VOFI-867055 format. One record per residue: x, z, y of N, C-alpha, C in turn; residue in three letters. Coordinates in Angstrom, 2 decimals. Last residue first. Layout:
BEGIN
{site {X Z Y} {X Z Y} {X Z Y} ALA};
...
This chain:
BEGIN
{site {-57.10 2.19 13.01} {-58.88 2.04 13.08} {-59.42 3.54 12.80} GLU};
{site {-54.29 1.63 14.69} {-55.03 2.43 13.90} {-56.46 2.40 14.05} VAL};
{site {-52.52 0.16 16.46} {-53.24 -0.52 15.35} {-54.21 0.20 14.41} GLY};
{site {-51.30 1.45 18.36} {-50.61 1.67 17.17} {-51.61 0.71 16.17} PHE};
{site {-53.34 0.78 20.58} {-51.74 0.76 20.49} {-50.98 0.47 19.34} THR};
{site {-55.55 1.87 19.49} {-55.40 0.62 19.90} {-53.94 0.15 19.83} TYR};
{site {-54.95 4.73 19.29} {-55.26 3.93 18.40} {-55.01 2.67 18.42} LYS};
{site {-54.53 4.95 22.29} {-53.26 5.34 21.42} {-53.76 4.59 19.97} ILE};
{site {-57.10 4.46 23.30} {-56.13 3.71 23.59} {-54.78 3.79 22.80} LYS};
{site {-58.72 6.52 21.91} {-59.06 5.12 21.61} {-57.83 4.25 22.19} GLY};
{site {-57.58 8.88 23.39} {-57.43 8.50 21.81} {-57.31 6.94 21.33} ILE};
{site {-58.35 8.20 25.81} {-56.80 8.42 25.51} {-56.62 8.15 23.91} ILE};
{site {-60.87 5.88 26.44} {-60.45 7.22 26.32} {-58.82 7.10 25.81} GLY};
{site {-62.41 3.21 24.23} {-61.89 3.79 25.60} {-61.61 5.28 25.46} THR};
{site {-60.87 0.61 22.44} {-61.76 1.91 22.55} {-61.48 2.45 23.98} GLU};
{site {-61.46 -2.97 21.54} {-60.94 -1.87 22.63} {-61.58 -0.78 22.74} LYS};
{site {-61.31 -4.19 18.40} {-61.91 -3.73 19.44} {-61.44 -2.59 20.29} LYS};
{site {-59.03 -6.62 17.30} {-59.43 -5.19 17.29} {-60.26 -4.91 18.92} PRO};
{site {-60.03 -9.83 16.96} {-59.01 -8.87 17.66} {-59.53 -7.70 17.43} PRO};
{site {-60.49 -10.97 13.69} {-61.12 -10.82 15.07} {-60.16 -9.95 15.80} PRO};
{site {-58.77 -13.45 11.77} {-59.00 -12.10 12.08} {-59.60 -11.81 13.53} MET};
{site {-57.74 -15.96 11.75} {-59.15 -15.60 11.42} {-59.58 -14.18 11.68} ASP};
{site {-55.28 -16.50 12.52} {-55.78 -16.16 13.68} {-57.44 -15.93 13.10} GLU};
{site {-52.20 -15.59 11.05} {-53.25 -16.03 11.06} {-54.24 -15.52 12.15} GLU};
{site {-48.97 -17.25 12.41} {-50.04 -15.98 12.29} {-51.26 -16.44 11.91} GLU};
{site {-47.15 -19.13 10.25} {-47.98 -19.14 11.77} {-48.58 -17.80 11.37} GLU};
{site {-43.90 -19.49 8.99} {-45.45 -19.19 8.93} {-45.81 -18.55 10.13} PRO};
{site {-41.71 -21.99 10.10} {-42.08 -20.56 10.25} {-43.39 -20.45 9.77} GLU};
{site {-40.39 -24.56 8.09} {-41.52 -24.10 9.29} {-41.52 -22.51 9.03} PRO};
{site {-37.08 -25.11 7.40} {-38.39 -24.57 6.88} {-39.22 -24.08 8.12} GLU};
{site {-35.24 -28.08 8.23} {-35.70 -26.52 8.62} {-36.94 -26.13 8.05} LYS};
{site {-35.16 -30.59 8.09} {-35.11 -29.97 6.88} {-35.28 -28.55 7.11} GLU};
{site {-35.15 -31.60 10.84} {-36.36 -31.71 10.25} {-36.22 -31.07 8.70} ALA};
{site {-32.50 -31.06 11.70} {-33.57 -30.38 12.25} {-34.98 -30.25 11.42} GLU};
{site {-30.16 -31.01 9.01} {-30.87 -31.65 10.03} {-31.91 -30.73 10.35} LYS};
{site {-27.28 -29.14 7.81} {-28.66 -29.47 7.75} {-29.30 -30.11 9.16} LYS};
{site {-24.16 -30.77 6.52} {-24.95 -30.14 7.79} {-26.55 -30.33 7.39} GLN};
{site {-22.14 -30.17 4.06} {-23.35 -30.88 4.34} {-23.93 -30.11 5.67} PRO};
{site {-18.58 -29.69 4.49} {-19.99 -29.24 4.21} {-21.20 -29.88 4.65} MET};
{site {-16.45 -31.00 5.70} {-16.86 -31.42 4.07} {-18.21 -30.89 4.01} ILE};
{site {-16.17 -29.99 8.03} {-16.57 -31.43 7.84} {-16.96 -31.91 6.45} LYS};
{site {-15.54 -27.56 7.67} {-16.60 -27.66 8.40} {-17.30 -29.17 8.07} THR};
{site {-13.07 -27.57 6.44} {-14.29 -27.07 5.64} {-15.62 -27.56 6.19} ILE};
{site {-11.36 -28.59 8.59} {-11.68 -29.20 7.34} {-12.91 -29.01 6.60} LYS};
{site {-11.92 -26.07 10.02} {-12.26 -27.54 10.76} {-12.33 -28.46 9.30} SER};
{site {-10.37 -24.21 8.68} {-11.95 -24.19 8.93} {-12.39 -25.55 9.25} LEU};
{site {-7.54 -25.32 8.54} {-8.37 -25.47 7.33} {-9.97 -25.10 7.53} SER};
{site {-7.38 -25.07 11.28} {-7.20 -26.49 10.75} {-7.98 -26.52 9.32} SER};
{site {-7.18 -22.28 11.68} {-8.18 -22.97 12.10} {-8.22 -24.26 11.78} GLN};
{site {-5.16 -21.54 9.78} {-6.40 -21.07 9.40} {-7.65 -21.92 10.15} GLN};
{site {-2.84 -22.81 11.29} {-3.39 -23.28 9.75} {-4.75 -22.84 9.32} LYS};
{site {-3.14 -21.14 13.53} {-3.39 -22.53 13.61} {-3.59 -23.19 12.10} GLU};
{site {-2.52 -18.56 12.42} {-3.67 -18.78 13.07} {-4.11 -20.35 13.17} VAL};
{site {0.16 -19.36 11.50} {-0.73 -18.85 10.53} {-2.34 -18.98 11.15} TYR};
{site {1.46 -19.65 13.87} {1.42 -20.69 12.86} {0.30 -20.43 11.79} GLU};
{site {1.21 -17.01 14.94} {0.56 -18.23 15.71} {0.49 -19.36 14.63} LYS};
{site {2.84 -15.68 13.22} {1.32 -15.31 13.38} {0.73 -16.54 14.11} LYS};
{site {5.09 -16.82 13.76} {4.62 -16.93 12.32} {3.29 -16.61 12.29} GLN};
{site {5.90 -15.79 16.17} {5.76 -17.47 16.01} {5.14 -17.56 14.83} ALA};
{site {6.08 -13.14 15.95} {4.85 -13.59 16.65} {4.74 -15.29 16.52} PRO};
{site {8.36 -12.86 14.29} {7.01 -12.37 13.89} {6.00 -13.01 14.74} ALA};
{site {11.19 -14.23 13.44} {10.33 -14.27 14.74} {8.77 -13.94 14.42} THR};
{site {11.92 -12.80 10.63} {12.45 -13.79 11.63} {11.51 -13.41 12.88} GLY};
{site {11.24 -11.43 8.52} {10.60 -12.27 8.84} {11.06 -13.21 10.11} GLY};
{site {13.36 -9.36 8.57} {13.26 -9.98 7.47} {12.27 -11.42 7.78} MET};
{site {12.97 -8.16 11.28} {14.08 -8.77 10.66} {13.92 -9.65 9.76} TRP};
{site {10.53 -7.08 11.05} {10.77 -8.15 11.96} {12.18 -8.85 11.59} GLY};
{site {10.87 -5.15 9.15} {9.98 -6.47 8.71} {10.23 -7.55 9.71} ARG};
{site {12.53 -3.38 10.47} {12.98 -4.20 9.11} {12.22 -5.16 8.54} ILE};
{site {10.65 -2.56 12.40} {12.04 -3.14 12.57} {12.41 -4.09 11.55} VAL};
{site {8.75 -1.63 10.65} {8.30 -2.77 11.57} {9.71 -3.49 12.05} ASN};
{site {9.87 0.64 9.71} {9.47 -0.39 8.64} {9.25 -1.53 9.56} TYR};
{site {10.17 2.32 12.12} {11.40 1.86 11.25} {11.10 0.53 10.38} SER};
{site {7.49 2.52 12.76} {8.45 1.72 13.76} {9.68 1.25 12.96} ASP};
{site {6.97 4.22 10.56} {6.26 3.21 10.76} {7.05 2.13 11.78} THR};
{site {8.69 6.66 11.17} {8.85 5.65 10.01} {8.18 4.45 9.75} LYS};
{site {9.79 6.50 14.56} {8.93 6.88 13.54} {9.20 6.17 12.29} THR};
{site {12.95 7.49 15.88} {12.02 6.39 15.75} {11.08 6.97 14.40} THR};
{site {15.01 9.18 16.06} {13.82 9.62 16.44} {12.54 8.78 16.26} SER};
{site {17.32 7.83 15.24} {16.57 8.70 14.32} {15.28 9.15 14.79} ASN};
{site {17.05 4.38 16.24} {17.36 5.79 16.53} {16.50 6.56 15.37} ASP};
{site {18.91 1.81 14.00} {17.76 2.53 14.65} {17.82 3.90 14.89} ILE};
{site {20.55 -1.01 14.55} {20.78 0.54 14.65} {19.49 0.94 14.86} ILE};
{site {21.83 -3.42 12.47} {20.80 -3.05 13.39} {21.00 -1.57 13.15} ILE};
{site {24.42 -6.02 12.13} {23.93 -4.37 12.17} {22.94 -4.04 12.90} LEU};
{site {24.71 -8.35 12.81} {24.71 -8.04 11.15} {24.59 -6.56 11.02} ASN};
{site {23.15 -10.95 14.52} {23.52 -9.56 14.45} {23.79 -9.26 12.99} VAL};
{site {22.31 -13.50 15.60} {23.38 -13.38 14.61} {23.83 -12.14 14.66} GLY};
{site {20.13 -14.00 17.11} {21.56 -13.85 17.76} {22.70 -13.54 16.62} ALA};
{site {18.03 -13.74 15.24} {18.51 -15.17 15.97} {19.90 -15.04 16.49} LYS};
{site {18.06 -11.16 14.76} {18.43 -11.97 13.79} {18.82 -13.21 14.25} ARG};
{site {17.19 -10.00 17.21} {18.59 -9.81 16.64} {19.04 -10.79 15.66} ALA};
{site {14.84 -11.03 17.23} {15.73 -11.62 18.23} {17.11 -11.50 17.79} ARG};
{site {13.84 -9.29 15.33} {13.75 -10.92 15.20} {14.54 -11.59 16.29} ALA};
{site {14.16 -6.82 16.40} {14.81 -7.20 15.34} {14.59 -8.93 14.92} ALA};
{site {12.31 -6.83 18.61} {13.78 -6.72 18.90} {14.63 -7.12 17.65} ASP};
{site {10.09 -7.19 17.23} {10.44 -8.26 18.11} {11.93 -7.96 18.40} GLU};
{site {9.58 -4.87 15.99} {9.76 -5.91 15.09} {10.43 -7.09 16.09} ALA};
{site {11.64 -2.20 17.92} {10.38 -3.03 17.50} {10.59 -4.20 16.50} THR};
{site {14.02 -1.40 18.25} {12.93 -0.27 18.23} {11.52 -1.02 17.93} SER};
{site {17.54 -1.53 17.70} {16.28 -2.22 17.70} {15.23 -0.92 17.52} CYS};
{site {20.88 -2.15 19.23} {19.75 -0.95 18.66} {18.41 -1.56 18.70} VAL};
{site {23.03 -4.14 17.30} {22.04 -4.05 18.38} {21.20 -2.95 18.02} LEU};
{site {26.43 -5.69 16.70} {25.14 -4.66 16.41} {24.46 -4.45 17.46} ALA};
{site {28.39 -7.18 14.76} {27.65 -7.54 15.96} {26.41 -6.47 15.71} ARG};
{site {31.81 -6.17 13.85} {30.18 -5.82 13.76} {29.69 -6.48 14.98} LEU};
{site {34.33 -6.53 14.36} {33.92 -7.07 13.09} {32.57 -7.02 13.03} LYS};
{site {34.87 -5.21 16.75} {35.28 -6.85 16.77} {34.79 -7.52 15.29} GLY};
{site {34.54 -2.67 17.71} {35.41 -2.87 16.52} {35.84 -4.48 16.29} SER};
{site {32.82 -2.58 19.67} {34.03 -2.43 19.97} {34.95 -2.92 18.79} LYS};
{site {30.45 -2.35 18.12} {30.78 -3.77 18.96} {32.06 -3.85 19.29} ASN};
{site {30.35 -0.02 17.41} {30.45 -0.96 16.29} {30.83 -2.20 16.98} ALA};
{site {30.24 1.54 19.64} {31.58 1.75 18.73} {31.44 0.52 17.94} GLU};
{site {27.66 0.78 20.71} {28.78 0.50 21.37} {30.14 0.61 20.51} ILE};
{site {26.26 1.99 18.54} {26.08 0.63 19.00} {27.44 0.01 19.65} CYS};
{site {26.56 4.73 18.84} {27.08 3.87 17.50} {27.16 2.31 17.65} ALA};
{site {25.60 5.17 21.11} {27.11 5.34 21.07} {27.53 4.43 19.91} ASP};
{site {22.91 4.51 20.75} {23.55 3.80 21.69} {24.92 3.89 21.61} VAL};
{site {22.25 6.37 18.42} {22.10 5.21 18.39} {22.97 4.30 19.19} SER};
{site {22.77 9.20 17.29} {23.31 8.73 18.28} {23.46 7.07 18.43} ASP};
{site {21.27 9.47 15.12} {20.89 10.23 16.15} {21.34 9.82 17.47} SER};
{site {20.62 6.40 13.09} {21.57 7.48 13.79} {20.99 8.10 14.89} SER};
{site {20.62 4.25 10.38} {19.67 4.96 11.46} {20.69 6.34 11.80} VAL};
{site {21.58 0.85 10.14} {22.22 2.25 10.46} {20.94 3.04 11.30} MET};
{site {21.79 -1.67 8.05} {21.15 -1.00 8.85} {21.63 0.35 8.87} VAL};
{site {22.97 -4.89 7.61} {23.41 -3.66 7.54} {22.41 -2.94 8.45} MET};
{site {22.45 -8.02 5.75} {22.02 -7.22 6.89} {22.49 -5.79 6.64} LEU};
{site {23.29 -9.26 3.77} {22.64 -10.11 4.68} {22.56 -9.09 5.95} ASP};
{site {26.85 -8.52 2.58} {25.34 -7.84 2.72} {24.86 -8.86 3.93} TYR};
{site {29.49 -9.15 1.90} {28.30 -10.17 1.64} {26.86 -9.60 1.96} GLY};
{site {31.48 -7.61 2.72} {30.97 -7.59 1.48} {29.75 -8.23 1.05} SER};
{site {32.42 -7.14 5.46} {32.90 -8.68 4.43} {32.35 -8.70 3.10} LYS};
{site {31.58 -4.77 6.16} {31.16 -6.04 6.95} {31.34 -7.33 5.91} ALA};
{site {32.43 -2.24 5.01} {31.33 -3.16 4.25} {30.91 -4.54 4.70} ASN};
{site {34.04 -1.40 6.79} {34.47 -1.27 5.59} {33.67 -2.38 4.72} ASP};
{site {31.97 -0.94 9.00} {33.09 -1.98 9.00} {33.71 -2.32 7.89} ILE};
{site {30.31 1.15 8.08} {29.62 -0.20 8.09} {30.91 -1.34 8.36} ALA};
{site {32.25 3.12 8.09} {31.67 2.65 6.66} {31.07 1.29 6.62} GLU};
{site {32.71 3.35 10.83} {33.66 2.89 9.87} {33.26 2.54 8.40} ASP};
{site {30.00 4.55 11.54} {30.53 2.92 11.96} {31.75 2.28 11.13} VAL};
{site {29.96 6.65 10.11} {29.09 5.61 10.02} {29.27 4.21 10.24} MET};
{site {31.72 8.05 11.72} {32.22 7.80 10.50} {31.48 6.71 9.82} GLU};
{site {30.67 8.04 14.26} {31.91 7.13 14.22} {32.24 7.06 12.48} LYS};
{site {28.55 9.52 14.11} {28.23 8.11 14.06} {29.45 7.44 13.73} TYR};
{site {28.05 11.98 12.06} {29.15 11.46 12.84} {29.02 10.07 12.74} ASP};
{site {26.91 13.29 9.86} {26.36 13.25 11.07} {26.74 12.53 12.22} ASP};
{site {27.01 12.17 6.42} {27.68 12.73 7.51} {26.66 12.47 8.81} THR};
{site {27.80 10.78 3.58} {26.70 12.10 3.97} {27.30 12.66 5.29} SER};
{site {27.65 7.80 1.95} {28.24 8.73 2.95} {27.10 9.89 3.49} LEU};
{site {26.56 6.17 0.03} {27.04 7.45 -0.43} {27.26 8.33 0.50} GLU};
{site {24.08 3.93 1.13} {25.50 4.30 1.35} {25.59 5.75 0.74} SER};
{site {21.88 1.66 -0.89} {22.04 3.08 0.20} {23.57 3.29 0.07} MET};
{site {20.76 -1.22 -0.75} {21.86 -0.66 -1.14} {22.17 0.51 -0.09} ILE};
{site {17.72 -3.14 -1.51} {18.52 -2.28 -0.63} {19.68 -1.58 -1.33} PRO};
{site {16.89 -6.40 -1.99} {17.85 -5.30 -2.59} {18.55 -4.44 -1.48} SER};
{site {13.37 -7.29 -1.95} {15.02 -7.65 -1.48} {15.78 -6.29 -2.16} HIS};
{site {10.61 -7.08 -2.19} {11.37 -7.82 -3.16} {12.83 -8.33 -2.46} ASN};
{site {9.53 -5.41 -0.60} {9.52 -6.63 0.02} {10.37 -7.61 -0.94} ALA};
{site {9.97 -3.02 -1.87} {8.69 -3.34 -1.96} {8.60 -4.94 -1.48} LYS};
{site {12.69 -2.50 -1.04} {12.35 -3.10 -2.28} {11.13 -3.21 -2.64} ALA};
{site {11.99 -1.81 1.72} {12.67 -2.96 1.57} {12.75 -3.57 -0.15} ILE};
{site {10.71 0.65 1.37} {10.24 -0.44 1.98} {10.90 -1.70 1.67} ALA};
{site {12.81 2.11 0.05} {11.85 1.75 -0.95} {10.86 0.81 -0.05} ASN};
{site {14.68 2.20 2.10} {15.05 1.62 0.73} {13.79 1.03 0.15} ALA};
{site {13.29 3.70 4.00} {13.45 2.15 4.29} {13.85 1.48 3.13} LEU};
{site {13.09 6.23 2.59} {11.90 5.40 2.79} {12.16 3.96 3.17} ALA};
{site {15.86 6.75 2.60} {15.21 6.45 1.06} {13.92 5.85 1.50} ILE};
{site {16.26 7.05 5.11} {16.77 6.09 4.38} {16.30 5.69 3.26} GLU};
{site {14.69 9.23 5.69} {14.47 7.86 6.27} {15.05 6.89 5.54} LYS};
{site {16.20 11.31 4.09} {14.71 10.98 3.98} {14.28 9.53 4.73} ASP};
{site {18.67 11.25 5.43} {18.42 10.61 4.01} {17.16 10.33 3.66} LYS};
{site {20.02 10.51 8.28} {18.62 11.12 7.81} {18.32 10.50 6.37} ASN};
{site {22.13 9.22 8.89} {22.26 10.63 9.14} {21.03 11.13 8.65} ASP};
{site {22.56 6.11 6.97} {21.90 6.94 7.75} {22.43 8.38 7.83} SER};
{site {22.98 2.71 5.83} {23.77 3.96 6.33} {22.73 5.09 7.23} ILE};
{site {22.40 0.20 3.71} {21.62 1.27 4.43} {22.62 2.67 4.79} LEU};
{site {22.30 -3.27 3.37} {23.05 -1.87 3.28} {22.49 -0.95 4.11} TYR};
{site {20.47 -5.61 1.58} {20.65 -5.06 2.72} {21.25 -3.72 2.46} ILE};
{site {20.40 -8.72 0.34} {21.02 -7.72 -0.01} {21.20 -6.83 1.62} LYS};
{site {17.66 -10.69 -0.73} {18.64 -10.36 0.34} {19.32 -9.04 0.19} MET};
């Protein structure tokens, strides 16, 4: 999957590129160095037909950038802040995800993971169902112990005479703790 990154925060852009590369996808970073969201949108428009699966923009003016991108008619943009937003954006056919610059790196990673994974909650549910069905298969295969096969618990020996009760406080303490 080829993902084009445009950002007014180069540190966050590099961090996102590294996260995308770790997921075995191809991040391509823009050489544009500007804080102007209009120039970043123009860069995205220029690359819209270049065969990228997704373009990601990190901008301080995320809402304005989203409006500007959607006005162009060549981009379908959405501001995403969670993995669920990104999963919905993917289903809707969005080709530009805009992440606000104030979003933490972890939340930014989750947005990218949400887009790459599609519908994250549904996948999680499928995974749980697979695990439960595998577990039920294993329990059917495993031999079950019968009640008769259980080892009997050792019984206490009653050959010893009970300790004699002593009177007084010291005797009661010794009796309580089993000291002779």
